C-alpha positions in Angstrom: 21.2 0.3 18.5 24.5 -0.9 16.9 22.9 -3.6 15.0 20.4 -1.0 13.5 23.2 1.2 12.7 25.1 -1.4 11.1 22.1 -2.4 9.0 21.5 1.3 8.0 25.2 1.5 6.7 24.6 -1.5 4.7 21.0 -1.2 3.1 20.1 2.5 4.1 20.8 6.1 2.6 19.8 9.5 3.5 18.2 11.9 1.4 18.2 15.8 1.8 15.2 17.6 0.5 15.0 21.1 -0.2 18.3 21.7 1.5 16.8 21.0 5.0 14.2 18.0 5.1 16.0 14.5 5.7 14.7 11.2 5.1 16.2 7.7 6.0 15.5 5.2 3.1 16.0 1.4 3.4 15.7 -1.4 0.8 16.3 -5.1 0.8 15.2 -8.2 -1.2 11.8 -9.3 -0.4 13.0 -12.7 1.0 14.7 -10.8 3.5 11.7 -8.7 4.5 12.3 -9.6 8.3 15.2 -7.0 8.4 13.0 -4.1 7.4 10.1 -5.4 9.7 12.3 -5.8 12.8 13.9 -2.5 12.2 10.6 -0.9 12.2 9.7 -2.4 15.5 13.3 -1.4 17.1 12.9 2.1 16.1 9.2 2.5 16.9 8.2 3.4 13.3 4.7 2.9 12.0 5.4 3.9 8.5 4.1 1.8 5.6 6.4 -0.8 4.0 6.3 -0.6 0.1 6.6 -3.7 -1.9 8.4 -3.5 -5.2 7.7 -6.1 -7.7 10.4 -7.9 -9.9 11.4 -5.7 -12.8 14.1 -5.2 -15.6 16.2 -1.9 -15.6 19.4 -0.9 -17.0 19.8 -4.5 -18.5 19.5 -6.2 -15.2 16.9 -8.5 -13.7 15.8 -7.2 -10.5 14.1 -9.6 -8.1 11.2 -8.3 -5.8 12.1 -6.0 -3.0 10.6 -3.9 -0.1 11.5 -0.6 1.1 10.9 1.7 3.9 11.1 5.5 4.0 11.2 7.4 7.5 11.1 11.2 7.4 12.0 13.7 10.0 15.1 15.7 11.0 14.7 14.6 14.7 15.0 10.9 13.7 17.9 11.3 10.8 20.1 14.1 12.3 21.9 11.8 14.7 22.5 9.4 11.7 24.2 12.2 9.9 26.0 14.0 12.5 26.7 11.2 15.2 27.2 8.3 13.0 28.5 9.6 9.5 25.5 8.3 7.4 25.7 11.4 5.1 23.6 11.9 2.0 25.1 10.2 -0.8 27.4 8.5 1.4 28.1 5.7 -1.3 29.5 8.5 -3.5 32.1 9.8 -1.1 33.7 6.6 0.2 33.4 7.7 4.1 35.3 6.0 6.6 33.5 3.3 9.2 32.3 5.2 12.3 34.1 4.6 15.3 32.1 2.0 17.1 33.4 0.8 20.4 35.0 -2.7 20.6 32.0 -3.8 22.8 29.4 -3.0 20.3 31.3 -3.7 17.1 30.0 -7.2 16.8 26.4 -6.1 16.7 27.4 -3.6 14.2 29.0 -6.0 12.1 26.4 -8.3 12.2 23.8 -5.6 11.1 26.1 -4.8 8.3 26.6 -8.5 7.4 22.9 -9.0 7.4 22.4 -6.2 4.8 25.5 -6.2 2.8 27.2 -9.4 3.5 26.9 -13.0 2.3 27.9 -16.6 3.2 28.1 -19.4 1.0 29.1 -22.9 1.0 31.3 -24.4 -1.6 31.6 -28.2 -2.3 29.6 -28.7 0.8 32.8 -28.3 3.0 34.3 -24.8 2.3 32.7 -21.5 3.2 33.4 -17.9 2.3 32.1 -15.0 4.4 32.1 -11.5 2.6 31.6 -8.1 3.3 30.8 -5.7 0.5 31.0 -1.8 0.5 33.0 1.3 -0.6 36.8 1.3 -0.4 37.6 3.0 2.7 34.4 1.9 4.9 35.3 -1.8 3.9 39.1 -1.6 4.5 38.2 0.3 7.9 35.9 -2.4 9.0 38.2 -5.3 7.8 41.2 -4.1 9.6 39.1 -3.6 12.8 37.6 -7.2 12.5 41.1 -8.7 11.7 43.0 -6.8 14.5 40.2 -7.7 17.2 39.7 -11.3 16.4 43.3 -11.9 15.2 42.0 -13.2 11.9 44.3 -13.9 8.8 45.0 -10.6 6.9 43.5 -10.4 3.4 43.6 -7.8 0.6 40.3 -6.3 -0.5 39.0 -7.5 -3.8 37.3 -4.8 -6.3 34.0 -6.2 -7.6 32.5 -3.2 -9.3 33.7 0.4 -10.1 32.8 1.6 -6.3 32.4 -1.9 -4.7 34.9 -3.8 -2.8 34.9 -7.1 -0.9 36.5 -8.4 2.3 36.5 -12.3 2.2 37.4 -14.8 4.9 37.4 -18.3 4.1 39.8 -20.2 6.7 37.7 -22.6 8.8 39.5 -21.2 12.0 38.6 -17.7 10.9 34.9 -18.6 10.1 34.5 -20.1 13.5 35.9 -17.0 15.3 33.6 -14.9 13.1 30.7 -17.1 14.1 31.2 -17.1 18.0 32.0 -13.4 17.9 29.0 -12.4 15.9 26.4 -14.6 17.7 27.8 -14.8 21.1 25.5 -12.3 22.6 22.9 -12.7 19.8 20.4 -9.9 19.7 18.7 -9.3 16.2 19.9 -11.3 13.2 18.9 -12.4 9.8 17.8 -16.1 10.3 18.8 -17.1 6.7 22.3 -16.1 6.7 22.8 -17.4 10.5 21.5 -20.8 9.4 23.8 -20.9 6.5 27.0 -20.3 8.8 25.7 -22.5 11.3 25.1 -25.4 9.0 28.6 -24.9 7.7 30.3 -25.1 11.0 28.2 -27.8 12.3 29.1 -30.1 9.5 
């Protein structure tokens, strides 16, 4: 559940229709379709996944994507009232939900699979990044740095409402890897493979 919640916070949103009907929407790159397919299995959803072809919009080229919509107040209300996934959350700069320490690795792994990145520079240096609105990303960064005793870093503003937390020290990356994947559970194989290769080499 913690992994799925982290993923919803990254790639999901809640829509309110006619003042009372709630729908959860998810969207990701087509190359990461396993994220939505595995989410459907975990929550027992039989809703159809929609394929969105590549297109150009507002001066940007958008790669193929897949999306999922799950309607139902019973399914969506706990996300809103218990876990803070409010309609239009990206416009309100919400705080990170209070996830217990024992579930935080799963939550962060889900969030990282949706709104994180790992890159290798010059075949030696790695950069682990998490993106989000200011308060959410700050709260999450502080929790991670405190829990794992990582070096403290400032947030970097990447767009008007998007901020980035970055870790690149090799010892920090090893701590993150061990913490995130120690108990495993669901994870996006593409990002796991990059981080594993970086630390193995």
